C-alpha positions as CSV (number, residue, x, y, z in Angstrom):
1,M,3.9,13.6,-9.8
2,A,5.0,12.2,-13.2
3,R,7.3,9.8,-11.4
4,V,4.5,8.6,-9.2
5,R,2.4,7.9,-12.3
6,L,5.3,5.9,-13.8
7,F,5.7,4.0,-10.5
8,A,2.0,3.1,-10.6
9,S,2.3,1.8,-14.2
10,L,5.3,-0.3,-13.1
11,C,3.3,-1.7,-10.3
12,G,0.6,-2.8,-12.8
13,L,3.3,-4.4,-15.0
14,V,5.0,-6.2,-12.1
15,F,1.7,-7.7,-11.1
16,L,1.4,-9.4,-14.5
17,L,5.0,-10.4,-14.7
18,N,4.9,-12.1,-11.3
19,L,1.6,-13.7,-12.1
20,A,3.4,-15.2,-15.1
21,R,5.8,-17.0,-12.8
22,I,3.3,-18.0,-10.1
23,I,0.5,-19.2,-12.3
24,F,2.2,-22.5,-12.9
25,A,2.0,-23.6,-9.2
26,P,-1.8,-23.9,-9.0
27,L,-1.8,-25.5,-12.5
28,L,0.4,-28.4,-11.5
29,D,-2.4,-30.8,-10.8
30,V,-4.1,-29.7,-14.0
31,F,-0.9,-30.5,-16.0
32,I,-0.5,-33.8,-14.2
33,A,-4.0,-34.9,-15.2
34,E,-4.2,-33.4,-18.7
35,F,-0.7,-34.3,-20.0
36,A,-0.4,-37.6,-18.0
37,I,2.9,-36.6,-16.3
38,G,4.4,-37.2,-12.9
39,E,5.4,-34.8,-10.1
40,A,9.0,-34.6,-11.4
41,T,8.0,-33.5,-14.9
42,A,5.4,-31.1,-13.5
43,G,8.0,-29.7,-11.2
44,L,10.3,-29.3,-14.2
45,I,7.7,-27.1,-15.9
46,V,7.7,-24.7,-13.0
47,T,11.5,-24.9,-12.8
48,L,11.8,-23.9,-16.5
49,A,9.7,-20.8,-15.8
50,W,12.2,-19.8,-13.1
51,V,15.2,-20.9,-15.1
52,G,13.8,-18.6,-17.9
53,S,13.6,-15.8,-15.3
54,A,17.3,-16.3,-14.6
55,S,18.6,-17.0,-18.1
56,L,18.8,-13.5,-19.6
57,R,19.5,-11.5,-16.4
58,L,23.2,-11.3,-17.1
59,P,22.7,-10.2,-20.8
60,T,20.1,-7.8,-19.6
61,G,22.7,-6.3,-17.2
62,W,25.0,-5.8,-20.1
63,L,22.2,-4.3,-22.1
64,L,21.5,-1.8,-19.4
65,T,25.0,-0.3,-19.9
66,K,23.9,0.5,-23.4
67,V,20.2,1.2,-23.3
68,P,18.0,3.2,-20.9
69,R,16.3,1.2,-18.2
70,H,12.8,2.1,-19.1
71,R,13.2,0.8,-22.7
72,V,14.3,-2.6,-21.4
73,V,11.3,-2.6,-19.0
74,L,9.0,-2.0,-22.0
75,A,10.7,-4.9,-23.9
76,S,9.9,-7.2,-21.1
77,G,6.2,-6.4,-21.3
78,V,6.2,-7.1,-25.0
79,I,7.9,-10.5,-24.5
80,L,5.4,-11.4,-21.8
81,A,2.4,-10.6,-24.0
82,V,3.7,-12.7,-26.8
83,S,5.0,-15.7,-24.7
84,S,1.8,-15.9,-22.6
85,G,-0.3,-16.2,-25.8
86,F,2.1,-18.8,-27.1
87,T,1.9,-20.9,-23.9
88,A,-1.9,-20.7,-23.9
89,T,-1.9,-22.7,-27.2
90,A,0.1,-25.6,-25.8
91,V,-1.0,-29.1,-26.7
92,T,2.2,-30.9,-25.9
93,V,4.5,-31.0,-22.8
94,P,7.5,-29.6,-24.8
95,H,5.3,-26.7,-26.1
96,L,4.3,-26.0,-22.5
97,M,7.9,-26.1,-21.3
98,V,9.0,-23.7,-24.0
99,G,6.2,-21.3,-23.2
100,A,6.9,-21.4,-19.4
101,F,10.5,-20.7,-20.1
102,A,9.7,-17.7,-22.3
103,M,7.3,-16.2,-19.8
104,G,10.1,-16.6,-17.2
105,V,12.5,-14.7,-19.5
106,A,10.1,-11.7,-19.6
107,S,10.1,-11.5,-15.8
108,G,13.8,-11.8,-15.5
109,I,14.4,-9.0,-17.9
110,Y,11.9,-6.8,-16.1
111,F,13.3,-7.2,-12.6
112,V,16.9,-6.6,-13.6
113,S,15.9,-3.4,-15.3
114,A,13.0,-2.2,-13.1
115,N,14.6,-2.5,-9.6
116,P,17.6,-0.3,-10.4
117,L,15.2,2.2,-12.1
118,L,13.0,2.3,-8.9
119,S,16.0,2.9,-6.6
120,E,17.0,5.8,-8.9
121,L,13.5,7.3,-9.2
122,F,13.2,7.4,-5.4
123,P,16.8,7.4,-4.0
124,E,15.6,8.6,-0.5
125,R,13.0,5.9,-0.1
126,V,14.5,2.8,-1.7
127,G,13.2,0.2,0.9
128,R,9.7,1.6,1.0
129,M,9.3,1.9,-2.8
130,V,10.8,-1.5,-3.4
131,G,8.4,-2.8,-0.8
132,I,5.3,-1.3,-2.4
133,H,6.4,-2.5,-5.8
134,G,6.8,-5.9,-4.3
135,M,3.4,-5.7,-2.8
136,A,1.9,-5.2,-6.3
137,G,3.7,-8.3,-7.5
138,Q,2.7,-10.3,-4.5
139,L,-1.0,-9.5,-5.1
140,A,-0.6,-11.6,-8.3
141,A,0.5,-14.5,-6.1
142,V,-2.7,-14.1,-4.0
143,I,-5.0,-14.2,-7.0
144,A,-3.2,-16.9,-9.0
145,A,-5.0,-19.9,-7.5
146,P,-8.5,-18.2,-7.5
147,L,-7.8,-17.1,-11.1
148,V,-7.1,-20.6,-12.1
149,I,-10.2,-21.9,-10.4
150,L,-12.3,-19.2,-12.0
151,T,-10.9,-19.8,-15.5
152,M,-11.3,-23.6,-15.1
153,V,-15.0,-23.0,-15.5
154,V,-14.2,-22.3,-19.2
155,D,-10.6,-23.6,-19.8
156,W,-7.4,-23.3,-17.8
157,R,-5.8,-21.7,-20.8
158,L,-7.9,-18.6,-20.2
159,S,-5.7,-17.7,-17.3
160,L,-2.7,-17.4,-19.7
161,W,-4.7,-15.4,-22.2
162,T,-5.6,-13.0,-19.4
163,I,-1.9,-12.4,-18.7
164,A,-1.2,-11.9,-22.4
165,V,-3.9,-9.2,-22.9
166,G,-3.1,-7.5,-19.6
167,A,0.6,-7.4,-20.4
168,A,-0.1,-5.7,-23.8
169,V,-2.3,-3.0,-22.1
170,M,0.1,-2.3,-19.2
171,T,3.1,-2.1,-21.6
172,V,1.4,0.7,-23.6
173,T,0.4,2.4,-20.3
174,T,4.0,2.3,-19.1
175,W,5.4,3.6,-22.4
176,V,3.1,6.6,-22.2
177,A,4.0,7.3,-18.5
178,A,7.7,7.0,-19.2
179,G,7.4,9.5,-22.1
180,R,5.9,12.1,-19.7
181,T,8.5,11.6,-17.0
182,D,11.9,13.3,-16.4
183,L,13.8,10.1,-15.9
184,P,17.0,10.0,-13.8
185,D,20.4,9.6,-15.4
186,A,22.1,8.0,-12.4
187,G,23.1,5.0,-14.5
188,R,25.1,7.0,-17.1
189,E,28.4,6.1,-15.4
190,D,27.5,2.3,-15.4
191,R,29.1,1.5,-18.8
192,D,31.5,-1.4,-18.1
193,F,29.4,-4.5,-17.2
194,V,32.3,-6.8,-16.3
195,A,34.3,-4.3,-14.3
196,G,31.2,-3.1,-12.5
197,A,30.2,-6.6,-11.4
198,L,33.7,-7.6,-10.4
199,S,34.2,-4.5,-8.2
200,E,31.2,-5.5,-6.1
201,W,31.8,-9.3,-5.8
202,R,32.1,-9.2,-2.0
203,L,28.6,-7.8,-1.6
204,I,27.2,-10.2,-4.2
205,V,28.7,-13.2,-2.5
206,T,27.6,-12.0,0.9
207,A,24.0,-11.6,-0.2
208,L,23.9,-15.0,-2.0
209,A,25.4,-16.8,1.0
210,T,22.8,-15.2,3.3
211,V,19.6,-15.8,1.3
212,G,20.5,-18.3,-1.5
213,L,19.7,-21.5,0.3
214,A,16.5,-20.0,1.8
215,V,15.0,-19.1,-1.5
216,F,16.0,-22.5,-3.0
217,V,14.0,-24.2,-0.2
218,W,11.1,-21.8,-0.6
219,Q,10.8,-22.4,-4.3
220,G,10.2,-26.1,-3.7
221,V,7.9,-25.5,-0.7
222,F,5.4,-23.1,-2.3
223,N,5.2,-24.8,-5.7
224,F,4.2,-28.1,-4.0
225,Y,2.3,-26.4,-1.1
226,E,-1.1,-27.5,-2.3
227,L,0.0,-31.1,-2.7
228,Y,1.8,-31.0,0.7
229,M,-1.4,-29.8,2.4
230,Q,-3.3,-32.6,0.7
231,S,-0.8,-35.1,2.1
232,K,-1.8,-33.7,5.5
233,G,-5.4,-34.7,4.9
234,L,-6.8,-31.4,3.6
235,S,-9.2,-31.4,0.6
236,G,-8.2,-29.9,-2.7
237,G,-10.1,-26.8,-2.0
238,A,-8.7,-26.3,1.4
239,A,-5.2,-27.0,0.2
240,G,-5.6,-24.3,-2.5
241,A,-6.9,-21.9,0.2
242,M,-3.7,-22.5,2.2
243,L,-1.5,-21.5,-0.7
244,T,-3.6,-18.4,-1.0
245,I,-3.1,-17.6,2.7
246,V,0.7,-18.0,2.3
247,F,0.7,-15.5,-0.6
248,A,-1.8,-13.1,1.0
249,A,0.4,-12.9,4.1
250,G,3.2,-11.8,1.8
251,V,1.4,-8.7,0.7
252,P,1.9,-6.7,3.9
253,A,5.3,-8.4,4.3
254,F,6.7,-6.7,1.3
255,Y,5.9,-3.3,2.7
256,V,7.0,-4.0,6.2
257,G,10.1,-5.9,5.0
258,G,11.2,-3.0,2.8
259,D,10.5,-0.4,5.5
260,L,12.4,-2.3,8.1
261,A,15.3,-2.7,5.7
262,D,15.7,1.1,5.7
263,R,15.9,1.1,9.5
264,L,17.6,-2.0,10.8
265,P,21.2,-3.4,10.6
266,Q,20.9,-5.2,7.3
267,I,23.0,-8.4,7.7
268,P,21.6,-9.3,11.1
269,Y,18.1,-8.5,9.8
270,L,18.5,-10.9,6.8
271,L,19.9,-13.7,9.0
272,G,17.0,-13.2,11.4
273,I,14.5,-13.6,8.6
274,V,16.2,-16.8,7.3
275,A,16.4,-18.3,10.8
276,T,12.8,-17.6,11.6
277,F,11.7,-19.1,8.3
278,A,13.7,-22.3,9.1
279,V,12.1,-22.7,12.6
280,L,8.6,-22.2,11.2
281,L,9.2,-24.6,8.4
282,F,10.4,-27.3,10.9
283,A,7.3,-26.6,13.0
284,L,5.0,-27.0,10.0
285,T,6.2,-30.6,9.6
286,H,5.0,-31.4,13.1
287,V,1.5,-30.0,13.2
288,E,-1.8,-31.3,12.0
289,G,-5.3,-29.8,12.0
290,L,-6.8,-27.0,10.0
291,L,-6.4,-24.1,12.6
292,A,-2.7,-24.9,13.2
293,L,-2.0,-25.1,9.5
294,V,-3.7,-21.8,8.8
295,V,-1.8,-20.0,11.5
296,L,1.6,-21.4,10.5
297,S,1.0,-20.9,6.8
298,S,0.2,-17.2,7.4
299,V,3.2,-16.6,9.5
300,I,5.5,-18.5,7.1
301,G,4.2,-16.5,4.2
302,F,4.8,-13.2,6.0
303,V,8.3,-14.0,7.2
304,V,9.7,-15.4,3.9
305,H,8.2,-12.7,1.7
306,A,9.9,-10.0,3.9
307,L,13.2,-11.5,2.7
308,F,12.8,-10.3,-0.8
309,P,12.5,-6.5,-0.3
310,A,15.1,-6.7,2.4
311,V,17.8,-8.2,0.2
312,D,17.0,-5.9,-2.7
313,T,17.2,-2.8,-0.5
314,F,20.5,-4.0,1.0
315,L,22.1,-4.3,-2.5
316,L,20.5,-1.4,-4.3
317,E,21.5,1.0,-1.6
318,A,25.0,-0.5,-1.3
319,F,25.8,-0.4,-5.0
320,P,27.0,3.0,-6.3
321,D,25.5,4.5,-9.4
322,S,28.5,3.4,-11.4
323,T,28.0,-0.3,-10.8
324,R,24.3,-0.7,-9.7
325,A,22.8,-2.3,-12.8
326,S,25.8,-4.4,-13.6
327,A,26.3,-5.8,-10.1
328,Y,22.6,-6.2,-9.4
329,A,22.2,-8.2,-12.7
330,V,24.9,-10.6,-11.6
331,F,23.4,-11.1,-8.2
332,S,19.9,-11.4,-9.6
333,S,20.9,-14.0,-12.2
334,V,22.7,-16.3,-9.8
335,W,20.0,-15.9,-7.1
336,M,17.3,-16.8,-9.6
337,L,19.2,-19.9,-10.8
338,T,19.5,-20.9,-7.1
339,Q,15.7,-20.7,-6.8
340,A,14.9,-22.3,-10.1
341,V,16.0,-25.8,-9.3
342,G,14.1,-26.0,-6.0
343,S,10.9,-27.4,-7.5
344,S,12.5,-30.1,-9.6
345,V,14.8,-31.2,-6.8
346,L,11.8,-31.5,-4.4
347,G,9.9,-33.4,-7.1
348,W,12.8,-35.8,-7.4
349,F,13.0,-36.4,-3.7
350,I,9.2,-37.1,-3.5
351,E,9.3,-39.5,-6.4
352,S,12.2,-41.2,-4.8
353,G,10.1,-42.1,-1.8
354,F,10.8,-39.4,0.8
355,T,7.8,-37.7,2.4
356,Y,7.2,-33.9,2.3
357,D,7.8,-33.7,6.1
358,E,11.1,-35.5,5.9
359,V,12.4,-33.2,3.1
360,F,11.1,-30.0,4.7
361,A,12.4,-30.8,8.2
362,S,15.9,-31.7,6.8
363,A,15.9,-28.5,4.8
364,A,15.0,-26.5,7.9
365,V,17.9,-28.0,9.9
366,V,20.4,-27.2,7.1
367,L,19.1,-23.6,7.0
368,V,19.6,-23.2,10.8
369,A,23.2,-24.5,10.5
370,T,23.9,-22.1,7.7
371,V,22.6,-19.2,9.7
372,V,24.8,-20.2,12.7
373,V,27.9,-20.3,10.5
374,L,27.1,-16.9,8.9
375,A,26.2,-15.3,12.3
376,T,29.5,-16.5,13.7
377,L,31.4,-15.0,10.8
378,E,29.5,-11.7,11.3
379,R,30.5,-11.5,14.9
380,T,34.1,-12.6,14.5
381,T,35.3,-11.2,11.2
382,G,32.4,-9.1,9.9
383,L,30.7,-9.4,6.5
384,P,30.8,-6.9,3.7
385,R,28.1,-4.2,3.8
């Protein structure tokens, strides 16, 4: 029962930490208007939040060989509370960029420490618990746009102050719950960061090759989704609703994706998700009309969000206790860096004169080609499991 209470507090904390990364997407048009910047600079602000999320994942992995996981989780909550308040006071673009980066740092520290902790708290139900935990984080993505709209009545900065206060409260709650829980000591053998990561390089490379390009593309797609929908003729309100639909579809996807990851052959399952996402993205570039966009947005949101618990379950189950935190930190760091540049690259293409449809259709074709290559390798030589 104590572990369940700790899990509940972690779900509250991950809600705020994911909100800290997602909140910048619905604020893009606000930044463009208030700070007089272009799409590329606005995309860079989002990119910095995700680069921040990647930046300290490797050092965090090393720290986990020295410090219990729950203490690192608590540190991430403190960093989020402070950095969100700092960002809320931004009056210049550099100030905003530093704040976005620091908020991203908090999320990176959290995910590297919390995901191994979850798999060790519930070793018999890794996929399901990772999926539920992911659902809690995804709820933040659903409310991000409505939260920005609501706080805009007063000031867009109120959304950041909300994260700061919430992070402080949930960090204290998690600290209390952890103190009352008999925590697992599965990571006691994971004491050599470099050796642990190197011993699992085949699994790390396999996972990155399978999902790396997909999340790079998705990063650009969702951060510019509102602007993309507006380019298809939707109003600002309708475009924001589309982004909410995408994220809302991801809530059940985390649970279903994690549960299926416990049941299905994992590499074919991951490749199937990536291929389906590519086909749906290509279809999105060829449809018009509100109903068609609603349907495709919801299906795309479901499919792509199923990818995240699936890859986490694949790795957290495959890594032994002696290497789990070290190896997962390496994967997580590289994976997040892959995602981080998606927004700025897309912004660059758009400012260079390409249309959203041209960029997204091309990305879909490349994704399909990648899946074909990996599926061929899987059938002929096999991939590490």
